[in-house]
Every structure is written in structure tokens, then in C-alpha cells.
C-alpha positions as CSV (number, residue, x, y, z in Angstrom):
1,X,25.7,-21.0,17.2
2,X,25.3,-19.0,13.9
3,X,24.4,-15.4,14.9
4,X,21.3,-15.3,12.5
5,X,20.1,-18.7,13.7
6,X,20.3,-17.5,17.3
7,X,18.5,-14.4,16.4
8,X,15.7,-16.5,14.7
9,X,15.4,-18.9,17.6
10,X,15.2,-16.0,20.2
11,X,12.5,-14.4,18.2
12,X,10.5,-17.6,17.8
13,X,10.8,-18.3,21.6
14,X,9.7,-14.8,22.4
15,X,6.7,-15.1,20.1
16,X,5.7,-18.5,21.6
17,X,6.0,-17.1,25.2
18,X,4.1,-13.9,24.5
19,X,1.4,-15.7,22.4
20,X,0.9,-18.3,25.0
21,X,0.4,-15.6,27.6
22,X,-2.1,-13.8,25.6
23,X,-5.6,-14.5,24.6
24,X,-6.5,-14.5,21.0
25,X,-5.9,-11.0,20.0
26,X,-8.4,-8.3,19.0
27,X,-7.4,-7.0,15.4
28,X,-7.9,-3.5,14.6
29,X,-7.0,-2.4,11.0
30,X,-6.9,1.3,10.5
31,X,-6.8,2.1,6.7
32,X,-6.4,5.5,5.3
33,X,-7.4,6.5,1.8
34,X,-4.6,8.0,-0.6
35,X,-2.3,8.8,2.3
36,X,1.2,9.8,1.1
37,X,4.2,7.9,2.3
38,X,5.7,11.0,4.0
39,X,2.4,12.4,5.3
40,X,2.7,11.0,8.9
41,X,5.1,12.1,11.6
42,X,6.5,8.6,12.1
43,X,7.4,8.5,8.3
44,X,9.1,11.9,8.1
45,X,6.3,14.4,7.9
46,X,7.4,17.9,9.2
47,X,4.4,20.0,8.4
48,X,1.6,17.6,9.4
49,X,1.3,16.6,13.0
50,X,0.2,13.1,14.0
51,X,1.1,12.7,17.6
52,X,-1.3,9.7,18.4
53,X,-0.3,7.7,15.4
54,X,3.4,8.6,16.1
55,X,3.1,7.3,19.7
56,X,1.6,3.9,18.5
57,X,4.3,3.6,15.8
58,X,7.1,4.5,18.4
59,X,5.7,1.9,20.8
60,X,5.3,-0.7,17.9
61,X,7.3,-1.5,14.8
62,X,7.3,0.6,11.6
63,X,7.4,-1.2,8.3
64,X,9.5,0.7,5.8
65,X,8.8,-1.7,2.8
66,X,5.1,-2.3,3.1
67,X,3.3,-2.8,-0.2
68,X,-0.4,-3.0,-1.3
69,X,-1.4,-5.1,-4.3
70,X,-2.6,-2.2,-6.6
71,X,-2.0,1.4,-6.9
72,X,-5.9,2.2,-6.8
73,X,-8.2,1.9,-3.8
74,X,-10.8,-0.7,-5.0
75,X,-8.4,-3.4,-6.2
76,X,-6.1,-2.7,-3.2
77,X,-9.0,-3.2,-0.7
78,X,-10.2,-6.3,-2.5
79,X,-6.7,-7.8,-2.2
80,X,-6.5,-7.1,1.5
81,X,-9.8,-8.8,2.4
82,X,-9.6,-11.7,0.0
83,X,-5.8,-12.4,0.4
84,X,-5.4,-12.6,-3.4
85,X,-4.3,-10.3,-6.2
86,X,-7.6,-8.9,-7.6
87,X,-6.3,-9.6,-11.1
88,X,-6.9,-13.2,-10.5
89,X,-10.7,-12.7,-10.3
90,X,-11.3,-9.8,-12.5
91,X,-11.1,-6.9,-10.0
92,X,-8.1,-5.0,-11.3
93,X,-10.2,-1.9,-12.1
94,X,-12.2,0.4,-9.5
95,X,-15.8,-0.2,-9.6
96,X,-17.6,2.8,-11.2
97,X,-19.4,5.4,-9.3
98,X,-23.0,4.0,-8.6
99,X,-24.7,7.2,-9.8
100,X,-23.1,7.3,-13.2
101,X,-25.5,4.9,-15.0
102,X,-23.2,2.0,-15.7
103,X,-25.7,-0.6,-14.7
104,X,-23.8,-3.5,-16.0
105,X,-20.8,-2.8,-13.8
106,X,-22.8,-1.5,-10.7
107,X,-24.2,-5.1,-10.4
108,X,-20.8,-6.4,-10.0
109,X,-18.6,-6.8,-6.9
110,X,-15.9,-8.9,-5.2
111,X,-17.0,-12.4,-6.1
112,X,-19.0,-14.3,-3.6
113,X,-16.8,-17.3,-4.3
114,X,-13.9,-15.5,-2.4
115,X,-14.2,-16.2,1.4
116,X,-13.0,-12.9,2.9
117,X,-11.0,-12.6,6.1
118,X,-14.0,-11.1,7.8
119,X,-15.9,-14.3,7.3
120,X,-13.0,-16.4,8.4
121,X,-12.6,-14.4,11.7
122,X,-16.5,-14.4,12.1
123,X,-16.7,-18.1,11.9
124,X,-13.9,-18.3,14.4
125,X,-16.0,-16.5,17.0
126,X,-14.8,-12.9,16.4
127,X,-17.3,-9.9,16.6
128,X,-16.6,-8.2,13.2
129,X,-17.1,-4.7,12.1
130,X,-16.5,-2.5,9.1
131,X,-16.7,1.2,9.5
132,X,-16.2,3.6,6.5
133,X,-15.6,2.9,2.9
134,X,-16.5,-0.4,1.3
135,X,-16.0,0.0,-2.6
136,X,-16.5,-3.7,-3.2
137,X,-20.0,-3.9,-4.7
138,X,-23.4,-2.3,-4.3
139,X,-25.8,-5.3,-4.7
140,X,-27.1,-7.2,-1.6
141,X,-24.9,-10.2,-2.2
142,X,-21.9,-8.0,-1.9
143,X,-23.0,-6.0,1.1
144,X,-20.6,-6.0,4.1
145,X,-23.2,-7.7,6.3
146,X,-23.3,-10.5,3.7
147,X,-19.5,-10.8,3.7
148,X,-18.6,-11.6,7.2
149,X,-19.2,-8.2,8.9
150,X,-21.6,-8.2,11.9
151,X,-21.6,-4.4,12.2
152,X,-21.4,-2.0,9.2
153,X,-21.5,1.8,9.4
154,X,-20.4,3.8,6.4
155,X,-20.9,3.9,2.6
156,X,-20.7,1.5,-0.2
157,X,-19.1,3.4,-2.9
158,X,-15.6,4.7,-3.7
159,X,-15.8,8.1,-2.0
160,X,-17.9,10.4,0.0
161,X,-18.5,14.1,0.9
162,X,-17.4,14.9,4.5
163,X,-19.9,17.3,5.7
164,X,-23.5,15.7,6.3
165,X,-25.3,18.8,5.1
166,X,-24.2,17.9,1.6
167,X,-25.9,14.3,1.8
168,X,-29.0,13.8,-0.3
169,X,-31.7,11.4,1.3
170,X,-33.2,8.7,-0.9
171,X,-36.6,10.6,-1.5
172,X,-34.7,13.6,-2.9
173,X,-32.6,11.4,-5.0
174,X,-35.8,9.8,-6.5
175,X,-37.4,13.0,-7.2
176,X,-34.3,14.1,-9.1
177,X,-34.1,11.0,-11.3
178,X,-36.6,8.2,-11.8
179,X,-33.8,5.6,-11.3
180,X,-32.4,7.4,-8.3
181,X,-29.1,7.8,-10.1
182,X,-27.0,10.5,-8.4
183,X,-23.3,10.9,-7.3
184,X,-22.6,8.3,-4.7
185,X,-20.5,10.8,-2.8
186,X,-23.7,12.5,-1.5
187,X,-25.7,9.4,-0.5
188,X,-26.3,9.4,3.3
189,X,-24.4,7.0,5.4
190,X,-26.0,3.7,6.4
191,X,-26.0,1.4,9.3
192,X,-26.3,-2.3,8.4
193,X,-28.4,-1.5,5.2
194,X,-30.5,1.3,6.5
195,X,-29.7,5.0,5.7
196,X,-29.1,7.1,8.8
197,X,-29.0,10.9,9.4
198,X,-25.4,11.8,10.4
199,X,-24.6,15.1,11.9
200,X,-20.8,14.9,12.4
201,X,-17.9,15.5,10.0
202,X,-17.3,12.1,8.4
203,X,-13.9,11.3,9.9
204,X,-15.1,12.3,13.3
205,X,-18.3,10.0,12.8
206,X,-16.3,7.1,11.9
207,X,-14.0,7.6,15.0
208,X,-17.0,7.8,17.1
209,X,-18.5,4.6,15.7
210,X,-15.1,2.8,16.2
211,X,-15.1,3.7,19.9
212,X,-18.8,2.5,20.1
213,X,-17.8,-0.8,18.4
214,X,-14.8,-1.4,20.8
215,X,-17.1,-0.6,23.8
216,X,-19.8,-3.0,22.6
217,X,-17.3,-5.7,21.7
218,X,-15.7,-5.5,25.2
219,X,-19.1,-6.2,26.7
220,X,-19.5,-9.4,24.6
221,X,-16.3,-10.9,26.0
222,X,-15.5,-12.0,22.3
223,X,-12.4,-10.9,20.5
224,X,-13.1,-8.5,17.8
225,X,-11.9,-7.7,14.3
226,X,-12.6,-4.0,13.3
227,X,-11.7,-2.8,9.8
228,X,-11.8,1.0,10.2
229,X,-11.7,2.4,6.6
230,X,-11.4,6.0,6.9
231,X,-12.2,8.1,3.7
232,X,-9.6,10.6,4.5
233,X,-7.5,12.2,3.0
234,X,-9.2,11.1,-0.3
235,X,-10.8,14.0,-2.2
236,X,-12.9,16.0,-2.0
237,X,-10.5,18.1,0.1
238,X,-12.8,19.1,3.0
239,X,-11.7,20.0,6.5
240,X,-13.2,21.4,9.7
241,X,-12.3,25.0,10.3
242,X,-10.7,24.4,13.7
243,X,-8.4,21.7,12.0
244,X,-7.5,24.1,9.2
245,X,-6.5,26.7,11.8
246,X,-3.8,24.4,13.1
247,X,-2.1,24.4,9.7
248,X,-2.4,28.1,8.9
249,X,1.4,28.3,8.2
250,X,1.0,26.0,5.2
251,X,0.8,28.3,2.2
252,X,-0.6,25.7,-0.4
253,X,-4.3,25.6,0.1
254,X,-4.5,22.0,-0.9
255,X,-1.7,20.9,1.3
256,X,-3.2,22.8,4.1
257,X,-6.6,21.1,3.7
258,X,-5.0,17.8,3.3
259,X,-3.0,18.2,6.5
260,X,-6.1,19.1,8.5
261,X,-7.8,15.9,7.1
262,X,-4.9,13.7,8.2
263,X,-4.9,15.5,11.6
264,X,-8.6,14.6,12.0
265,X,-7.7,10.9,11.5
266,X,-5.0,11.1,14.1
267,X,-7.4,12.9,16.5
268,X,-9.8,10.1,16.0
269,X,-7.2,7.4,16.6
270,X,-6.3,9.1,19.8
271,X,-10.0,8.8,20.8
272,X,-10.1,5.1,19.9
273,X,-6.9,4.4,21.8
274,X,-8.5,6.0,24.9
275,X,-11.5,3.7,24.5
276,X,-9.3,0.6,24.2
277,X,-7.6,1.6,27.3
278,X,-10.8,2.3,29.2
279,X,-12.3,-1.0,28.2
280,X,-9.1,-2.9,29.1
281,X,-8.6,-4.3,25.6
282,X,-5.5,-2.3,24.4
283,X,-2.9,-4.6,25.8
284,X,-4.5,-7.5,23.7
285,X,-5.2,-5.7,20.5
286,X,-3.0,-5.8,17.5
287,X,-3.3,-2.5,15.7
288,X,-2.4,-2.3,12.0
289,X,-2.2,1.0,10.3
290,X,-1.5,1.5,6.6
291,X,-2.8,3.3,3.4
292,X,-4.7,1.6,0.5
293,X,-2.3,3.1,-2.0
294,X,0.2,6.1,-2.5
295,X,-0.8,9.6,-2.1
296,X,-2.4,11.7,-4.9
297,X,0.3,14.2,-5.7
298,X,-2.1,16.7,-7.3
299,X,-4.2,16.8,-4.2
300,X,-1.8,17.8,-1.5
301,X,0.1,14.5,-0.8
302,X,3.8,13.9,-0.3
303,X,5.3,10.5,-1.1
304,X,9.0,11.5,-0.5
305,X,11.4,10.0,-1.0
306,X,9.6,7.7,-3.3
307,X,9.0,8.2,-7.1
308,X,5.4,8.8,-8.3
309,X,2.1,8.5,-6.6
310,X,-1.4,7.0,-6.7
311,X,-2.1,5.0,-9.9
312,X,1.8,4.5,-10.6
313,X,3.7,1.2,-10.4
314,X,6.6,3.2,-9.1
315,X,7.3,2.9,-5.4
316,X,5.1,6.0,-4.7
317,X,2.1,4.3,-6.1
318,X,1.9,1.2,-3.9
319,X,4.5,1.3,-1.2
320,X,2.7,2.8,1.9
321,X,3.3,3.9,5.5
322,X,2.6,1.1,7.9
323,X,3.0,-0.1,11.5
324,X,2.0,-2.8,13.9
325,X,1.3,-2.1,17.5
326,X,0.6,-4.7,20.2
327,X,2.0,-4.2,23.8
328,X,4.5,-6.9,24.9
329,X,4.1,-8.8,21.7
330,X,5.1,-6.6,18.7
331,X,8.6,-5.2,19.4
332,X,8.7,-1.6,20.4
333,X,10.8,1.0,18.9
334,X,11.9,-1.0,15.9
335,X,11.8,-0.8,12.1
336,X,11.2,-3.7,9.8
337,X,13.0,-3.3,6.6
338,X,12.1,-6.4,4.6
339,X,9.3,-6.2,2.1
340,X,5.8,-7.3,3.2
341,X,2.4,-7.2,1.4
342,X,-1.1,-6.4,2.4
343,X,-1.9,-9.8,0.9
344,X,-0.1,-11.2,4.0
345,X,-2.7,-10.0,6.4
346,X,-5.2,-12.8,5.6
347,X,-3.1,-15.7,6.5
348,X,-1.3,-13.9,9.4
349,X,-4.6,-12.8,11.1
350,X,-5.9,-16.4,10.5
351,X,-3.1,-17.8,12.4
352,X,-3.2,-15.3,15.2
353,X,-6.9,-15.8,15.6
354,X,-6.6,-19.6,15.9
355,X,-8.8,-19.8,12.8
356,X,-8.7,-22.0,9.8
357,X,-8.3,-21.1,6.2
358,X,-11.2,-22.5,4.2
359,X,-10.6,-25.7,2.1
360,X,-9.5,-24.8,-1.3
361,X,-9.1,-21.1,-0.6
362,X,-6.3,-19.7,-2.7
363,X,-4.0,-17.1,-1.1
364,X,-1.1,-15.0,-2.6
365,X,0.3,-13.9,0.7
366,X,1.8,-15.8,3.6
367,X,1.7,-15.9,7.3
368,X,4.6,-13.4,8.1
369,X,4.4,-13.5,11.9
370,X,7.3,-15.6,12.9
371,X,9.6,-14.0,10.3
372,X,8.5,-10.5,11.5
373,X,9.4,-11.3,15.1
374,X,12.7,-12.9,14.1
375,X,13.5,-9.7,11.8
376,X,13.9,-12.1,8.8
377,X,12.5,-11.5,5.4
378,X,9.3,-13.5,4.9
379,X,9.5,-13.2,1.2
380,X,13.2,-14.0,0.6
381,X,13.7,-14.5,-3.1
382,X,9.9,-14.1,-3.8
383,X,8.2,-11.6,-5.9
384,X,5.7,-8.9,-5.0
385,X,3.7,-7.5,-8.0
386,X,1.9,-4.6,-9.2
387,X,0.2,-4.4,-12.6
388,X,-2.0,-1.5,-13.8
389,X,-3.7,-1.6,-17.2
390,X,-3.7,1.7,-19.1
391,X,-5.1,2.7,-22.4
392,X,-3.5,0.1,-24.7
393,X,-0.4,-0.7,-22.5
394,X,0.6,-1.8,-19.0
395,X,2.5,-0.3,-16.1
396,X,4.3,-3.0,-14.1
397,X,6.3,-3.1,-10.9
398,X,7.8,-6.1,-9.2
399,X,10.1,-6.4,-6.2
400,X,12.4,-9.3,-5.3
401,X,14.4,-8.7,-2.2
402,X,16.1,-5.3,-2.7
403,X,15.5,-5.2,-6.5
404,X,12.7,-3.3,-8.2
405,X,11.8,-4.1,-11.8
406,X,9.7,-1.4,-13.5
407,X,8.0,-0.7,-16.8
408,X,6.3,2.6,-17.3
409,X,4.9,4.6,-20.2
410,X,3.5,3.4,-23.5
411,X,6.7,2.8,-25.1
412,X,8.8,2.3,-21.9
413,X,11.7,-0.1,-21.5
414,X,12.3,-2.4,-18.5
415,X,14.4,-0.7,-15.7
416,X,16.0,-2.2,-12.7
417,X,16.7,-0.3,-9.3
418,X,18.5,-1.4,-6.2
419,X,16.2,0.0,-3.6
420,X,18.6,-0.4,-0.8
421,X,20.8,2.2,-2.5
422,X,18.2,4.1,-4.5
423,X,14.9,4.2,-2.9
424,X,13.8,7.1,-5.3
425,X,14.3,4.9,-8.4
426,X,16.7,7.3,-10.0
427,X,19.5,5.1,-11.3
428,X,18.5,2.3,-13.7
429,X,21.1,-0.6,-13.2
430,X,19.5,-3.0,-15.7
431,X,22.6,-2.8,-17.9
432,X,24.7,-4.2,-15.1
433,X,22.2,-7.0,-14.2
434,X,20.9,-8.3,-17.6
435,X,20.3,-11.8,-16.3
436,X,18.5,-10.6,-13.3
437,X,16.2,-8.5,-15.4
438,X,15.5,-11.4,-17.7
439,X,14.7,-13.7,-14.8
440,X,12.5,-11.1,-13.1
441,X,10.7,-10.2,-16.3
442,X,10.1,-14.0,-17.0
443,X,8.6,-14.5,-13.5
444,X,6.3,-11.4,-13.7
445,X,5.0,-12.6,-17.1
446,X,4.3,-16.0,-15.7
447,X,2.2,-14.3,-12.9
448,X,0.5,-12.0,-15.3
449,X,-0.7,-15.0,-17.4
450,X,-2.7,-16.1,-14.4
451,X,-4.7,-12.9,-14.4
452,X,-8.1,-12.9,-16.0
453,X,-10.1,-10.4,-18.0
454,X,-11.6,-7.6,-16.0
455,X,-15.1,-8.1,-14.9
456,X,-15.8,-4.4,-14.7
457,X,-14.2,-1.0,-15.6
458,X,-14.2,2.3,-13.7
459,X,-15.7,4.2,-16.8
460,X,-17.3,3.4,-20.1
461,X,-14.3,5.0,-21.8
462,X,-11.9,2.4,-20.1
463,X,-14.2,-0.5,-21.3
464,X,-14.3,0.8,-24.8
465,X,-10.4,1.4,-24.9
466,X,-9.9,-2.1,-23.6
467,X,-11.6,-3.6,-26.6
468,X,-10.4,-1.1,-29.1
469,X,-6.8,-1.6,-28.3
470,X,-6.9,-5.3,-27.9
471,X,-5.7,-5.5,-24.3
472,X,-4.1,-6.9,-22.2
473,X,-1.1,-6.9,-24.6
474,X,1.1,-9.3,-22.5
475,X,3.2,-10.4,-25.5
476,X,4.2,-6.8,-26.1
477,X,4.5,-5.9,-22.5
478,X,6.9,-8.7,-21.7
479,X,9.2,-8.4,-24.7
480,X,12.6,-7.4,-23.7
481,X,13.7,-4.5,-26.0
């Protein structure tokens, strides 16, 4: 028998046996914010210690080519929960800060026409929860409780202060502005629509709430879906003194604080795993850990060996650290080298949960589970895209198998990299593969033509620039020079 076919059949058999023996799994998604590719131990960090994450990764499978659908947090998160590129429904910009007076955009959010993975799992009988950052709309129709989450504890905007003494209650906000407009980073946390008085460091509070959710879910006897959206290590760079003390040897103050913030996440994950064990739910819980985009290089992150960082369409902008952990189901001590996308989670989770994809629901990802267990590429020959609009031009990234197509800068030219040999995107080989470049550019243009006009912008300046420069300029972008 062909060796590859034998491997695939054995993988599928193991999958069928293990899945048949298991109940529908709990699904715990742990998302970090602006976490660098090399900022966890399992992905090469030397100065940041993450023992709990490293243990989960060691006992699970590490994905070395995991991508999100956009190099910024808002669109990336929308893609994850909707299973679609946000460009296809106008969500390719971050929603603006709710306290900056951009009323026309503050009324926007991820379209209600998009059935989210949370609703799919909720309808399938899962107890669903979101803890932490939302960033998908402030209005009631966009609220997590209206979008498939039974339990929400966190904040609706794009970022937040970490120490609760900095939070400003609603009555103080109203006294400072008749409209209550104030930086959303200082708005108190809420539980299911009601502001609460938090007393703990933000990361610790979210870890505490995750343990609570797991405990309460275990009592219901229902499977759970928990989306734990940590704000760390997103700015502002704020860490507890005891965590900072552990990294006193790091000279760069930004890197030191950043390291302490990542450590706080790891400490919280350890607490959550302990709760999973004590409630008897660890063995039937799929844990997925990843970041919403690449690390912010100017604020302490390290994306080595990748080029670029948050906001870029280089690998460092949207290729992220990731692992799966599920005892006796996810292979332990392995790496999965083939490219996958966060857009794949929606159909994959749906299948694992025995749920149904809504009629007419469009998805841009695919169920990767069988391919994953068989160590086979789920996207063989297929494209994974990144598109970021800039002031009058576009940055583009597209991957097909080991090949990476890239366009950067206002007057940039298309470049091609063989990521198997050149993960850092240092050696442009487009000259040796002209037909491949032509084909990949053509496919990327076809996909881009399916994108719609943005429904909102992250700033008034971005909105004005879009109109002034006549964006999106696809004719110019996809012209081979």
C-alpha cells in the first residue's frame, strides 16, 4: 500500500475510534492580543517563561503555519467567529474607539446576517461564554449576549486598562461629557450588559472568570464553548509588580513589562487547567491557543524568525503561534507544518460538536480535522489571503502551499518567497517563477474583487483618505510591473 495512503487511513481510523469513545468535546479557545510569534516558550522564547502553555503544547500539537485572516485585531476576530473573510461584509477596518465621537461608525458592528460560531454551538446545546475583549460592535444588536453567548464578562471595545483603579464609572463619564463620550479603555467591565466593580488586575480577572465558567458548565452537564479573549499583551503595557520582578534581568523596560503580561496569561491558563482537572472536564476538552495577529514590534514583541509585525502582510503580521490540546485525541508531541487558517475553526468546531451549519451560510474555511490527524495539508493547492488597505494603496499577502506572494509599500512590486527555505522572506524568487507569480496574483485579484466597501473606518482620517484617494485601487494593485 502507498505509504501516504496508509498514513492517511491510519489517521482516519484513529480519529474515528477516539471520537466514538468521546462525548461531544468542550471547546476552549484561548486568544491572546498582539502576541508575538516567538513570545511563548513552545515557539522559541528564551526570555519569557510560559510553563503552563508549554506543557499543553508539548502534550498536544503545535501548528507552525497558522494564519489569521487579517493583521489587525477587529477584522481578525470577526473572521474567526463568522468563518468568513471580514472583507466580504465590510469589516476590514477596526471599529473606532467608542469614546472618540465617531457616532456613525460606533453604531456599526459585525452584521447580524452573519450567524456566528457561538450561535451554531448554542443551538446545538452548548453552554457558551465569552470572557474579555469583544471589539465587534457596541449597539445592543451586536452585544455578545445577542450573538450566541450565554455568558459575557469583559468589555465591548478594542482595548482596556489593566488596573481597575483606572476605570471610570458611568456617572463620572456622564459628568465629564453630556454624551458620556470617554476613552473606552477606562470603561468598567460588564457582566451580561451590566457594569460591575472589578478589583483584580484584568488578566487575573478573566482567568478567574474562566475558572468560574468551567465550574458552572460542569454542573450543567452540557458541553461548553468558551472563548477566552485575553487583552494581553496589547497596550497599554501594564503589569503587576510581582510579575515584573520575575523578569528583572530584561533591560528593555517595554520588553520587561510585555514579558510580565504574557506570564500573567500563562499563570491564568495554569489556573484554568487546574479547574478543568478538578471538574473532570480536561480529558474531553479541545483547547485551542493562538493570537489575533502578529506582535507589535514597537511595544515589546518578538516575531522572529518572521518578517514584520502587527499590521503587515508579511508573515509577522498574521502568522501566529498556535496549538491544539485534547488528551488521547490530538496527537501529543507533534508539529503540524501545513498552513491552516483561523477561518477553519468554524466548520471544524461545528463538525466536532455534531452541530449543523446554517442553510445558506457562506464559509471561507474548511473542516480540517481529518487532514490534521492524518498529517495532510487541508489546503493543498489552495490560497490563504491577507489584504490590508492603506492610505491610497494596498498591502497583500497570499500563501499557496510553501509559496508566499507579497506586495508591500506604496510603489511596491510583487515578490515571491519559498517559505520552506526562507521563512523570513529575505530572498525574492519571483524571477525564477514568473508563471507562478502570474497565477497567484490572478487568484488573489479574483478573491479581492469579491470584497465590498468598508462599512466603517478606525478613524475619521482613514475614512477621508479612502475617498480622497479613490480606494480600493484594485486595478493598480494587481497590475504586474
